[in-house]
A tleap script that builds the chain and sets N, CA, C and O, in Angstrom:
source leaprc.protein.ff14SB
mol = sequence {
  NMET THR LYS VAL GLU LEU PRO LYS PRO THR
  PRO CYS ASN GLU CYS GLN ALA GLY MET MET
  GLN VAL ARG TYR ILE THR TYR PHE THR TRP
  LEU GLY GLU GLU LEU ILE THR VAL PRO ASN
  PHE PRO ALA TRP ILE CYS ASP VAL CYS GLY
  ARG ARG GLU TYR ASP GLU ARG ALA ILE SER
  TRP LEU THR MET LEU LEU SER PRO ASN THR
  GLY ARG PRO THR SER LYS ILE ARG ARG PRO
  ILE GLN PRO VAL PRO LYS PRO ASP SER SER
  ARG PRO ARG PRO CGLU
}
set mol.1.N position { 2.306 -24.682 -17.223 }
set mol.1.CA position { 1.899 -23.395 -16.727 }
set mol.1.C position { 0.461 -23.496 -16.238 }
set mol.1.O position { -0.360 -24.154 -16.877 }
set mol.2.N position { 0.143 -22.859 -15.122 }
set mol.2.CA position { -1.195 -22.900 -14.552 }
set mol.2.C position { -2.061 -21.808 -15.160 }
set mol.2.O position { -1.599 -20.698 -15.423 }
set mol.3.N position { -3.311 -22.143 -15.373 }
set mol.3.CA position { -4.227 -21.162 -15.926 }
set mol.3.C position { -4.842 -20.362 -14.778 }
set mol.3.O position { -5.374 -20.937 -13.828 }
set mol.4.N position { -4.768 -19.037 -14.872 }
set mol.4.CA position { -5.305 -18.165 -13.834 }
set mol.4.C position { -6.734 -17.801 -14.214 }
set mol.4.O position { -6.997 -17.359 -15.332 }
set mol.5.N position { -7.657 -17.991 -13.266 }
set mol.5.CA position { -9.045 -17.626 -13.522 }
set mol.5.C position { -9.263 -16.168 -13.144 }
set mol.5.O position { -8.943 -15.751 -12.031 }
set mol.6.N position { -9.812 -15.394 -14.080 }
set mol.6.CA position { -10.113 -13.996 -13.820 }
set mol.6.C position { -11.449 -13.891 -13.101 }
set mol.6.O position { -12.312 -14.751 -13.280 }
set mol.7.N position { -11.636 -12.848 -12.285 }
set mol.7.CA position { -12.923 -12.651 -11.631 }
set mol.7.C position { -14.030 -12.469 -12.669 }
set mol.7.O position { -13.787 -12.000 -13.781 }
set mol.8.N position { -15.242 -12.845 -12.285 }
set mol.8.CA position { -16.378 -12.750 -13.206 }
set mol.8.C position { -16.767 -11.289 -13.406 }
set mol.8.O position { -16.670 -10.487 -12.477 }
set mol.9.N position { -17.209 -10.938 -14.620 }
set mol.9.CA position { -17.647 -9.559 -14.882 }
set mol.9.C position { -18.831 -9.175 -13.992 }
set mol.9.O position { -19.653 -10.018 -13.631 }
set mol.10.N position { -18.900 -7.888 -13.647 }
set mol.10.CA position { -20.004 -7.367 -12.846 }
set mol.10.C position { -20.658 -6.213 -13.595 }
set mol.10.O position { -20.005 -5.578 -14.423 }
set mol.11.N position { -21.928 -5.926 -13.328 }
set mol.11.CA position { -22.593 -4.817 -14.020 }
set mol.11.C position { -21.934 -3.473 -13.692 }
set mol.11.O position { -21.461 -3.255 -12.577 }
set mol.12.N position { -21.915 -2.596 -14.667 }
set mol.12.CA position { -21.318 -1.267 -14.509 }
set mol.12.C position { -22.276 -0.372 -13.719 }
set mol.12.O position { -23.463 -0.298 -14.037 }
set mol.13.N position { -21.765 0.300 -12.701 }
set mol.13.CA position { -22.587 1.218 -11.902 }
set mol.13.C position { -22.799 2.560 -12.595 }
set mol.13.O position { -23.692 3.317 -12.213 }
set mol.14.N position { -21.991 2.861 -13.605 }
set mol.14.CA position { -22.075 4.147 -14.298 }
set mol.14.C position { -23.165 4.135 -15.365 }
set mol.14.O position { -24.065 4.975 -15.334 }
set mol.15.N position { -23.097 3.195 -16.312 }
set mol.15.CA position { -24.034 3.193 -17.443 }
set mol.15.C position { -25.158 2.165 -17.287 }
set mol.15.O position { -26.154 2.243 -18.007 }
set mol.16.N position { -25.027 1.222 -16.385 }
set mol.16.CA position { -25.990 0.151 -16.135 }
set mol.16.C position { -26.198 -0.796 -17.325 }
set mol.16.O position { -26.965 -1.753 -17.225 }
set mol.17.N position { -25.523 -0.535 -18.445 }
set mol.17.CA position { -25.699 -1.379 -19.627 }
set mol.17.C position { -24.509 -2.310 -19.843 }
set mol.17.O position { -24.665 -3.419 -20.354 }
set mol.18.N position { -23.338 -1.862 -19.459 }
set mol.18.CA position { -22.131 -2.631 -19.717 }
set mol.18.C position { -21.742 -3.525 -18.558 }
set mol.18.O position { -22.370 -3.524 -17.500 }
set mol.19.N position { -20.684 -4.289 -18.791 }
set mol.19.CA position { -20.142 -5.180 -17.772 }
set mol.19.C position { -18.701 -4.769 -17.484 }
set mol.19.O position { -17.914 -4.521 -18.397 }
set mol.20.N position { -18.379 -4.703 -16.206 }
set mol.20.CA position { -17.019 -4.384 -15.777 }
set mol.20.C position { -16.197 -5.669 -15.821 }
set mol.20.O position { -16.537 -6.656 -15.169 }
set mol.21.N position { -15.103 -5.647 -16.601 }
set mol.21.CA position { -14.252 -6.821 -16.749 }
set mol.21.C position { -12.820 -6.454 -16.403 }
set mol.21.O position { -12.390 -5.319 -16.608 }
set mol.22.N position { -12.086 -7.429 -15.876 }
set mol.22.CA position { -10.684 -7.181 -15.533 }
set mol.22.C position { -9.862 -7.149 -16.819 }
set mol.22.O position { -9.936 -8.052 -17.652 }
set mol.23.N position { -9.083 -6.090 -16.953 }
set mol.23.CA position { -8.147 -5.935 -18.065 }
set mol.23.C position { -6.827 -5.469 -17.480 }
set mol.23.O position { -6.792 -4.908 -16.385 }
set mol.24.N position { -5.755 -5.698 -18.197 }
set mol.24.CA position { -4.435 -5.252 -17.763 }
set mol.24.C position { -4.017 -4.105 -18.660 }
set mol.24.O position { -3.854 -4.268 -19.869 }
set mol.25.N position { -3.847 -2.939 -18.051 }
set mol.25.CA position { -3.580 -1.713 -18.785 }
set mol.25.C position { -2.287 -1.083 -18.278 }
set mol.25.O position { -1.669 -1.593 -17.343 }
set mol.26.N position { -1.883 0.013 -18.887 }
set mol.26.CA position { -0.757 0.801 -18.382 }
set mol.26.C position { -1.334 1.895 -17.494 }
set mol.26.O position { -2.147 2.707 -17.933 }
set mol.27.N position { -0.900 1.902 -16.237 }
set mol.27.CA position { -1.382 2.865 -15.249 }
set mol.27.C position { -0.402 4.028 -15.195 }
set mol.27.O position { 0.811 3.825 -15.151 }
set mol.28.N position { -0.931 5.243 -15.199 }
set mol.28.CA position { -0.118 6.454 -15.138 }
set mol.28.C position { -0.420 7.197 -13.847 }
set mol.28.O position { -1.583 7.319 -13.463 }
set mol.29.N position { 0.604 7.691 -13.178 }
set mol.29.CA position { 0.411 8.514 -11.984 }
set mol.29.C position { 1.597 9.460 -11.844 }
set mol.29.O position { 2.681 9.199 -12.367 }
set mol.30.N position { 1.380 10.549 -11.140 }
set mol.30.CA position { 2.449 11.514 -10.889 }
set mol.30.C position { 3.033 11.285 -9.516 }
set mol.30.O position { 2.305 11.078 -8.545 }
set mol.31.N position { 4.341 11.321 -9.438 }
set mol.31.CA position { 5.053 11.252 -8.170 }
set mol.31.C position { 5.895 12.518 -8.107 }
set mol.31.O position { 6.995 12.578 -8.656 }
set mol.32.N position { 5.359 13.530 -7.426 }
set mol.32.CA position { 6.001 14.844 -7.445 }
set mol.32.C position { 5.875 15.411 -8.844 }
set mol.32.O position { 4.768 15.615 -9.341 }
set mol.33.N position { 7.002 15.663 -9.478 }
set mol.33.CA position { 6.992 16.176 -10.846 }
set mol.33.C position { 7.337 15.103 -11.870 }
set mol.33.O position { 7.528 15.413 -13.046 }
set mol.34.N position { 7.419 13.848 -11.441 }
set mol.34.CA position { 7.752 12.748 -12.343 }
set mol.34.C position { 6.514 11.944 -12.708 }
set mol.34.O position { 5.695 11.624 -11.846 }
set mol.35.N position { 6.381 11.620 -13.985 }
set mol.35.CA position { 5.295 10.767 -14.445 }
set mol.35.C position { 5.752 9.316 -14.333 }
set mol.35.O position { 6.778 8.936 -14.898 }
set mol.36.N position { 4.995 8.520 -13.611 }
set mol.36.CA position { 5.312 7.106 -13.409 }
set mol.36.C position { 4.332 6.284 -14.243 }
set mol.36.O position { 3.127 6.531 -14.208 }
set mol.37.N position { 4.841 5.316 -14.986 }
set mol.37.CA position { 3.976 4.413 -15.744 }
set mol.37.C position { 4.191 2.993 -15.234 }
set mol.37.O position { 5.319 2.566 -14.985 }
set mol.38.N position { 3.080 2.275 -15.084 }
set mol.38.CA position { 3.130 0.904 -14.594 }
set mol.38.C position { 2.425 0.017 -15.624 }
set mol.38.O position { 1.201 0.083 -15.742 }
set mol.39.N position { 3.159 -0.807 -16.370 }
set mol.39.CA position { 2.516 -1.676 -17.354 }
set mol.39.C position { 1.831 -2.868 -16.670 }
set mol.39.O position { 2.170 -3.233 -15.545 }
set mol.40.N position { 0.876 -3.454 -17.362 }
set mol.40.CA position { 0.158 -4.652 -16.900 }
set mol.40.C position { -0.493 -4.458 -15.536 }
set mol.40.O position { -0.413 -5.329 -14.669 }
set mol.41.N position { -1.131 -3.319 -15.356 }
set mol.41.CA position { -1.790 -2.997 -14.084 }
set mol.41.C position { -3.258 -3.416 -14.162 }
set mol.41.O position { -3.940 -3.061 -15.123 }
set mol.42.N position { -3.764 -4.167 -13.167 }
set mol.42.CA position { -5.147 -4.639 -13.234 }
set mol.42.C position { -6.161 -3.520 -13.003 }
set mol.42.O position { -6.010 -2.708 -12.090 }
set mol.43.N position { -7.194 -3.491 -13.841 }
set mol.43.CA position { -8.270 -2.508 -13.711 }
set mol.43.C position { -9.572 -3.140 -14.191 }
set mol.43.O position { -9.574 -3.997 -15.075 }
set mol.44.N position { -10.672 -2.704 -13.596 }
set mol.44.CA position { -12.000 -3.124 -14.038 }
set mol.44.C position { -12.465 -2.077 -15.037 }
set mol.44.O position { -12.547 -0.895 -14.704 }
set mol.45.N position { -12.772 -2.502 -16.265 }
set mol.45.CA position { -13.155 -1.567 -17.324 }
set mol.45.C position { -14.492 -1.994 -17.905 }
set mol.45.O position { -14.702 -3.166 -18.214 }
set mol.46.N position { -15.412 -1.010 -18.052 }
set mol.46.CA position { -16.727 -1.281 -18.630 }
set mol.46.C position { -16.593 -1.442 -20.133 }
set mol.46.O position { -15.927 -0.646 -20.794 }
set mol.47.N position { -17.227 -2.473 -20.667 }
set mol.47.CA position { -17.134 -2.728 -22.106 }
set mol.47.C position { -18.040 -1.815 -22.932 }
set mol.47.O position { -17.968 -1.846 -24.161 }
set mol.48.N position { -18.892 -1.002 -22.298 }
set mol.48.CA position { -19.763 -0.086 -23.033 }
set mol.48.C position { -19.294 1.360 -22.870 }
set mol.48.O position { -18.992 2.026 -23.860 }
set mol.49.N position { -19.229 1.853 -21.617 }
set mol.49.CA position { -18.902 3.271 -21.406 }
set mol.49.C position { -17.418 3.525 -21.153 }
set mol.49.O position { -16.977 4.672 -21.224 }
set mol.50.N position { -16.637 2.482 -20.860 }
set mol.50.CA position { -15.203 2.644 -20.665 }
set mol.50.C position { -14.788 3.067 -19.266 }
set mol.50.O position { -13.611 3.341 -19.031 }
set mol.51.N position { -15.732 3.125 -18.331 }
set mol.51.CA position { -15.395 3.498 -16.952 }
set mol.51.C position { -14.302 2.580 -16.428 }
set mol.51.O position { -14.312 1.377 -16.689 }
set mol.52.N position { -13.349 3.158 -15.679 }
set mol.52.CA position { -12.241 2.386 -15.113 }
set mol.52.C position { -12.274 2.462 -13.598 }
set mol.52.O position { -12.450 3.533 -13.017 }
set mol.53.N position { -12.104 1.327 -12.981 }
set mol.53.CA position { -11.927 1.248 -11.538 }
set mol.53.C position { -10.693 0.387 -11.326 }
set mol.53.O position { -10.618 -0.747 -11.800 }
set mol.54.N position { -9.726 0.944 -10.604 }
set mol.54.CA position { -8.466 0.235 -10.412 }
set mol.54.C position { -8.571 -0.747 -9.249 }
set mol.54.O position { -9.275 -0.503 -8.270 }
set mol.55.N position { -7.862 -1.852 -9.378 }
set mol.55.CA position { -7.859 -2.890 -8.363 }
set mol.55.C position { -7.309 -2.315 -7.061 }
set mol.55.O position { -6.196 -1.789 -7.037 }
set mol.56.N position { -8.086 -2.413 -5.972 }
set mol.56.CA position { -7.707 -1.801 -4.698 }
set mol.56.C position { -6.411 -2.365 -4.129 }
set mol.56.O position { -5.578 -1.620 -3.612 }
set mol.57.N position { -6.244 -3.672 -4.223 }
set mol.57.CA position { -5.033 -4.286 -3.673 }
set mol.57.C position { -3.794 -3.846 -4.457 }
set mol.57.O position { -2.742 -3.587 -3.872 }
set mol.58.N position { -3.927 -3.765 -5.776 }
set mol.58.CA position { -2.800 -3.327 -6.602 }
set mol.58.C position { -2.454 -1.860 -6.320 }
set mol.58.O position { -1.281 -1.487 -6.298 }
set mol.59.N position { -3.478 -1.036 -6.106 }
set mol.59.CA position { -3.240 0.379 -5.780 }
set mol.59.C position { -2.500 0.493 -4.448 }
set mol.59.O position { -1.570 1.290 -4.325 }
set mol.60.N position { -2.905 -0.300 -3.448 }
set mol.60.CA position { -2.222 -0.206 -2.149 }
set mol.60.C position { -0.780 -0.691 -2.244 }
set mol.60.O position { 0.100 -0.119 -1.599 }
set mol.61.N position { -0.517 -1.730 -3.030 }
set mol.61.CA position { 0.873 -2.188 -3.236 }
set mol.61.C position { 1.686 -1.100 -3.920 }
set mol.61.O position { 2.817 -0.820 -3.524 }
set mol.62.N position { 1.103 -0.483 -4.953 }
set mol.62.CA position { 1.817 0.560 -5.686 }
set mol.62.C position { 2.096 1.758 -4.776 }
set mol.62.O position { 3.185 2.329 -4.822 }
set mol.63.N position { 1.138 2.132 -3.966 }
set mol.63.CA position { 1.322 3.241 -3.025 }
set mol.63.C position { 2.467 2.945 -2.075 }
set mol.63.O position { 3.288 3.815 -1.783 }
set mol.64.N position { 2.517 1.702 -1.591 }
set mol.64.CA position { 3.593 1.319 -0.684 }
set mol.64.C position { 4.945 1.397 -1.400 }
set mol.64.O position { 5.915 1.901 -0.835 }
set mol.65.N position { 5.011 0.904 -2.635 }
set mol.65.CA position { 6.272 0.924 -3.384 }
set mol.65.C position { 6.739 2.335 -3.709 }
set mol.65.O position { 7.940 2.606 -3.717 }
set mol.66.N position { 5.791 3.243 -3.979 }
set mol.66.CA position { 6.154 4.606 -4.350 }
set mol.66.C position { 6.322 5.526 -3.151 }
set mol.66.O position { 6.644 6.701 -3.321 }
set mol.67.N position { 6.112 5.017 -1.946 }
set mol.67.CA position { 6.260 5.828 -0.744 }
set mol.67.C position { 7.700 6.318 -0.626 }
set mol.67.O position { 8.634 5.557 -0.880 }
set mol.68.N position { 7.890 7.590 -0.240 }
set mol.68.CA position { 9.256 8.099 -0.106 }
set mol.68.C position { 10.058 7.386 0.974 }
set mol.68.O position { 11.287 7.464 0.971 }
set mol.69.N position { 9.398 6.697 1.894 }
set mol.69.CA position { 10.103 6.001 2.972 }
set mol.69.C position { 10.415 4.547 2.639 }
set mol.69.O position { 11.003 3.844 3.460 }
set mol.70.N position { 10.034 4.082 1.451 }
set mol.70.CA position { 10.291 2.705 1.081 }
set mol.70.C position { 11.784 2.428 1.039 }
set mol.70.O position { 12.545 3.189 0.440 }
set mol.71.N position { 12.201 1.347 1.671 }
set mol.71.CA position { 13.599 0.948 1.666 }
set mol.71.C position { 14.427 1.575 2.764 }
set mol.71.O position { 15.571 1.177 2.986 }
set mol.72.N position { 13.871 2.539 3.445 }
set mol.72.CA position { 14.610 3.168 4.547 }
set mol.72.C position { 14.339 2.389 5.826 }
set mol.72.O position { 13.211 1.961 6.069 }
set mol.73.N position { 15.349 2.207 6.627 }
set mol.73.CA position { 15.118 1.508 7.890 }
set mol.73.C position { 14.249 2.365 8.805 }
set mol.73.O position { 14.352 3.591 8.834 }
set mol.74.N position { 13.401 1.684 9.540 }
set mol.74.CA position { 12.571 2.423 10.487 }
set mol.74.C position { 13.430 2.825 11.671 }
set mol.74.O position { 14.199 2.017 12.192 }
set mol.75.N position { 13.300 4.051 12.089 }
set mol.75.CA position { 14.117 4.523 13.213 }
set mol.75.C position { 13.308 4.387 14.494 }
set mol.75.O position { 12.131 4.743 14.554 }
set mol.76.N position { 13.965 3.871 15.499 }
set mol.76.CA position { 13.334 3.735 16.799 }
set mol.76.C position { 13.666 4.964 17.618 }
set mol.76.O position { 14.760 5.520 17.513 }
set mol.77.N position { 12.722 5.379 18.428 }
set mol.77.CA position { 12.968 6.511 19.314 }
set mol.77.C position { 13.801 5.997 20.480 }
set mol.77.O position { 13.385 5.098 21.211 }
set mol.78.N position { 14.966 6.574 20.640 }
set mol.78.CA position { 15.857 6.145 21.716 }
set mol.78.C position { 15.599 7.023 22.932 }
set mol.78.O position { 15.702 8.249 22.886 }
set mol.79.N position { 15.269 6.356 23.996 }
set mol.79.CA position { 15.053 7.068 25.245 }
set mol.79.C position { 16.215 6.759 26.172 }
set mol.79.O position { 16.655 5.613 26.265 }
set mol.80.N position { 16.715 7.785 26.861 }
set mol.80.CA position { 17.836 7.524 27.767 }
set mol.80.C position { 17.390 6.617 28.907 }
set mol.80.O position { 16.285 6.752 29.433 }
set mol.81.N position { 18.258 5.702 29.273 }
set mol.81.CA position { 17.972 4.781 30.370 }
set mol.81.C position { 18.223 5.515 31.672 }
set mol.81.O position { 19.295 6.077 31.897 }
set mol.82.N position { 17.204 5.496 32.527 }
set mol.82.CA position { 17.329 6.144 33.826 }
set mol.82.C position { 18.175 5.248 34.730 }
set mol.82.O position { 17.853 4.073 34.905 }
set mol.83.N position { 19.254 5.789 35.308 }
set mol.83.CA position { 20.084 4.966 36.206 }
set mol.83.C position { 19.310 4.605 37.469 }
set mol.83.O position { 18.566 5.417 38.019 }
set mol.84.N position { 19.504 3.370 37.910 }
set mol.84.CA position { 18.878 2.899 39.143 }
set mol.84.C position { 19.722 3.422 40.298 }
set mol.84.O position { 20.934 3.211 40.315 }
set mol.85.N position { 19.097 4.109 41.277 }
set mol.85.CA position { 19.900 4.638 42.392 }
set mol.85.C position { 20.473 3.497 43.227 }
set mol.85.O position { 19.776 2.535 43.549 }
set mol.86.N position { 21.740 3.618 43.568 }
set mol.86.CA position { 22.404 2.604 44.391 }
set mol.86.C position { 22.112 2.896 45.858 }
set mol.86.O position { 21.995 4.058 46.249 }
set mol.87.N position { 21.996 1.857 46.664 }
set mol.87.CA position { 21.752 2.105 48.088 }
set mol.87.C position { 22.967 2.770 48.726 }
set mol.87.O position { 24.113 2.503 48.364 }
set mol.88.N position { 22.682 3.627 49.669 }
set mol.88.CA position { 23.737 4.347 50.366 }
set mol.88.C position { 24.398 3.395 51.365 }
set mol.88.O position { 23.745 2.981 52.323 }
set mol.89.N position { 25.659 3.039 51.175 }
set mol.89.CA position { 26.348 2.081 52.022 }
set mol.89.C position { 26.831 2.691 53.337 }
set mol.89.O position { 27.219 1.967 54.254 }
set mol.90.N position { 26.806 4.029 53.428 }
set mol.90.CA position { 27.264 4.659 54.658 }
set mol.90.C position { 26.199 4.643 55.744 }
set mol.90.O position { 26.504 4.814 56.924 }
set mol.91.N position { 24.965 4.442 55.350 }
set mol.91.CA position { 23.892 4.393 56.344 }
set mol.91.C position { 23.672 2.970 56.811 }
set mol.91.O position { 23.771 2.035 56.016 }
set mol.92.N position { 23.371 2.787 58.098 }
set mol.92.CA position { 23.109 1.420 58.591 }
set mol.92.C position { 21.772 0.928 58.047 }
set mol.92.O position { 20.843 1.703 57.822 }
set mol.93.N position { 21.705 -0.395 57.843 }
set mol.93.CA position { 20.478 -1.029 57.345 }
set mol.93.C position { 19.446 -1.137 58.447 }
set mol.93.O position { 19.802 -1.407 59.594 }
set mol.94.N position { 18.181 -0.934 58.134 }
set mol.94.CA position { 17.161 -1.129 59.154 }
set mol.94.C position { 16.969 -2.625 59.422 }
set mol.94.O position { 17.085 -3.453 58.518 }
set mol.95.N position { 16.671 -2.950 60.687 }
set mol.95.CA position { 16.510 -4.356 61.061 }
set mol.95.C position { 15.083 -4.753 61.080 }
set mol.95.O position { 14.767 -5.905 61.375 }
savepdb mol mol.pdb
quit
């Protein structure tokens, strides 16, 4: 098994005393009237004040997965094909 290196801790912008470290938590969000829970969700958490900042890439993936249009085929706008006018065969051709 390969060892995954976690990003290095960064100073907390809220309390200035703690360090923001990556932890895996259970993320809760509402989807309409349903409560959705996501286990093992990456978040930056301050070890002093507890401030949480969620991983941006994970949030965008989750947003995409929870989108009401997920799994639906994209519909193309169908435009009617304009018929090409045929030349009038009863008229003589210009020379």
